[in-house]
N, C-alpha and C positions, 0 to 999 in steps of 0.2 A: 463451569467452563474454564478451559485453559486461557482462551483469548476472546475478548469481546471487542467489536469495532462498530463504527458508525460511518455511513457514507453513501454516496450515490453510485448505483450501477446502471449503465445504459446498454442499449443494443447498438452494436457497431455493424454498419453496412459497408462491406468492402467489395469493390468491383473485382471480378475474376481476371481482368486484364489490366495491364498498366496503361497509362496515358491519362489525359484529362477526363474528368468525370462526365463531361457533356457527351462523350462518346461511349460511355459504359452502358451496357444493356443487362448484363447478368451480375448479380450481387450475392455474396454470402452474408449471413446474419449471425453474429456471435455476441455473447455478453462480454462486457468489459467494465471494470471498475477497480481502482487502486486497492481499496480495502477488501473487496471480495476476492481479488487476486491473491492477496496475502492469506486470507482466511481459508481459501480453497487449498492453497499450498500447504498450509498447516494440517488441514483435514486429511490430505493425501498422505501425510507423514504419520497419521494416527492420532492427532491431537483433537480435542473438543473445542469447537469454535462457534460463535454466535454473531449474528449481524443485525444491526439496527438501521432501518431505512423506511422510506416510503416509495411506493410505485403507483402508477396510475391504475385505475380500474379498467384496464385494456389488455389487449393481447400481448403487447410488448412487456407489460408488467408481469403477466402470467408466465411468459417465456423466461424472464429473469428469475422469478421466484422458483420456478420448477427446476431451472438449471442449477442455481445455487444450492437449493435443498438436495438436488440429486448428487451434488459433489460432496455431501456430508456436512454442510454447514447448517446450523440451526437458524430458522427464519421466524421464530416465535415473535420477535420484535419488529417484523416488517408489516407496515400498515398499507392498506389500499386507499388511495385518495380518489374520491369520486368527482372531485372538482378540477383536477389537474392531470395531465398526461405524463407518461413515462418519457424520459429524455432519450435522445438518440444522437449518434454522430456518424459521420462519413469519413472514410480514409481514401485519399487519392494518392496513388503511387505513380508519379510521373516518369520515374526511371528507377534503376536498381538502387541508387543511393538517396533518392529524394522522395519524401512523403509529406503530405499536408493533411491536417485534421480539421474538419468543420463540425462544430458542435451545434446542436439544436436542443439546448437544455434550459433556456430562459423560462422561468415560471414553471419548471417541471415539478412533478409530485415531490421528489426528494428535496427540492429547494424550499418546500413548504414545511419542513420539519421544524418543530418549536421546542422551547424549553419544557412546555407542558408535556410533550411526548416522553420526556425523560423521567417523569415522576414515578412511573410504574416499572422502570428499568432496575433490575436487581444486580448490583455489582459486587456484593459482599462475598459471593462464591466464585468470583473470577480472579485468576492469577495476574493476568495482564490486560490492560486497556490499550488497544492500538489505535492511534489516530494519525491522520495525514492533514496537511495544510489545505487540502482541496475543499473539504466539507465546510469549514467555517467561512470560506470565501464565496460560497454559493449564494448566500443571502444573509440579511441581518438576523432573521429568525434561526437560520442554521448556525450562525456564530453563537447565538444565545444558547441553542441546544447543546453545542459542543462544550461550552464553558460550564453549563449546568452538569453535564456528564463528568467533566473534568473534576469539578469540585466534589461531586458525589464520590468519585474514585479516590480523591485525596482523603476524604473523611474516612473511607473504609480501608485506607492504606493499601490500595491496589497499585501495583507497579504500572506506571504510565510510559508507554513507548511512542515516540513521535517522529514521523518522517515528514519534514517540511513540504516535500513534493511540490515545489514551486511551479505554478502554471501562469505564465505571463499574461495570458488572456483573462485570468481571474485576479491575480495579485498586482496591486499597484506598488510602485517603488516606495511609497510613503505609508499609507494606511495598511497595505497588505504586509509590508515588512514588519510593522509594529505589531500587528496581529500575530504573526508567526513568532516573533521574539517573545511575546507574552506567553505563548503556549510552551515555548522552549523552557522558559523560566519555571513552569509548573511541571515539567516532565522529568522522569527519572533517567530515561535513556533517549537520546536524540540521534537520528540517522541522516545527517546532511550529506550532500554531494558538493563537489568543488564549485559547480555553477550556482548552487544555493548559497555557498559562502560568499561568492562574488555579489549576489543579489542582496544578501542580508548585511554583510560586513565589509564589502568592497575589498575582499581578499580571496585568493585562490590557494594560499599557503595552508597546507594540511594542518599543521600543528596550531596555527593561529585560528583557524576555523573552530577546532576543538576547544581551544582556550576561550574563545569568545562565547561559545555556547555554555561552557562551564561557568563563566563569569555571570551569565544571565541566571544561573541557578540549576542547570542540568547536572544530574549526578554523573552520568557516563555518556560518552560520545563515540559513535562509530562513523568515520568519514569514508564515504564510498568513493573509490578511486578508479572505477571502471576496470580497464585492462591491467591496471597496476595493483589491483587488490583493494585492501581497505586498511585504515589506521584506526586503532581503538585506544581510548584513554578512559580509565576509571580513577577513583580516588587514590589508588595505590599501585596501579600498573598501567603500562601502555605498550603498544607494539604494532608492527606492520605485518600484515598477512598477505602473501602473494596471491594473485588471481590464478584461476585455472585456465590453462590454454584452451582456446576455442579455435578450431580450424577454419570456421567460416561463420560469420554472424548473419543469420537469416533475418532476424527481427529483434532489435534491441528493446522494443516496447515491453514493459512488464518486468524487466530484469531487476529493477529496484524493489518491486513488490515481492519477487521471488527471494531476493536478498533478505528482506525483512522477515519473510517466513522462515528462512534458514536460520537466521539469528535467534528468533523467538523459539524455534524448535530446539536449538542447542541449549538455550537457557532453561527451557522446560525440562530437558533431559539432564540438567545440572552439569553440563560440560564446562570446562574452563573458558574464560573469555576468548582466548586464542582459538580454541577448537570450535566455539560457537561461531566466531567470525569466519573461520575456515569453512564451516558448513554453509554459512550465508553466501560466501563467494562461489561455492559449488552450485548452489541453487540458482544464483544469478546467471552463471555461465550456462547452465542447462537451458534456462528459459530463452536465451538469445539464439539457440540453435533450432528453434521451432517457430513457425509462423503462428502468431496469436499470443494473447495475454496469458491464458491459463493452460494452453495445450502442451506447453513444454514443462509444466510443473511435474516433478517426478514422484513416484511412490518411494517409500523408505528403501525398498530393495534396489530400485533403480539409482537412487542417490548413493547408496552404499557401493554399488558396482562402479559408479562414476568416480567416486572418491578413492576407491581401492583400499578401504579401511573398514574396520568394524565400527558401526555407528550405534552400538548398544541395542542389539537385536532383542534383548530381554525387556525392553521398555514397551509395555502393552497398555494401550489406552482405548 
């Protein structure tokens, strides 16, 4: 596998009309999960990806596995939990600029993942382990599972990529921040945003966020700057990459996951750091122009057309 990841994917129910949820009658149902968003983005670009998780032995779980597998992601390591249900969440769009998310994931099947589940996970044939800060915050057992997988990847010298992906409904300012910092210290590449820099280090200064992550032990850092692009810093180089202009943002949710997919794709294709970050910015920009988490993720040809440059068409996987 090119990229392996672990995390919870849920079913998102969105009303087809704006306004308070109490007045909604018709809903669409789609899958959404930070890790699977990134894995699907990579799969659509031709990379081999695999997902570790649990779903309930229910129709929502079946929907998720079918959808993720259908997008080309390996689901060998996804277990059915007969004791817990699949998580779901609702999205309320009160107006064009304001949305609210309501989660129903407490004691979900994915939150029951344990370190024992990691014993039969093979990481030696994986190039990258991709993690977010969401999974270890779901439960104590999920935290133990993530760290078990982390240590296994370290032993096998698998490159670890970590997106803190702070969720204030999950992460406390104290224990949550310490958990995130510990994972940063074990990671080779870290992808924070400015809001995460504020949460973790009480700063929104780009260079300082990068420096603080590297002081914790991170090898390389890419700070996501939204409409201003991204700043990258490695052991021997750094730079600022401009964002791609977006005429109108339809839905910003999932842009960070698309960014991660673009960066990992660039690194897998052995692009320079600057060009890999450029690809990441392009992926993030494309995602914002379509409603939904995965619906805007492009194929390699679509990404190539958007960037207006040759993106190594001879890379076949």
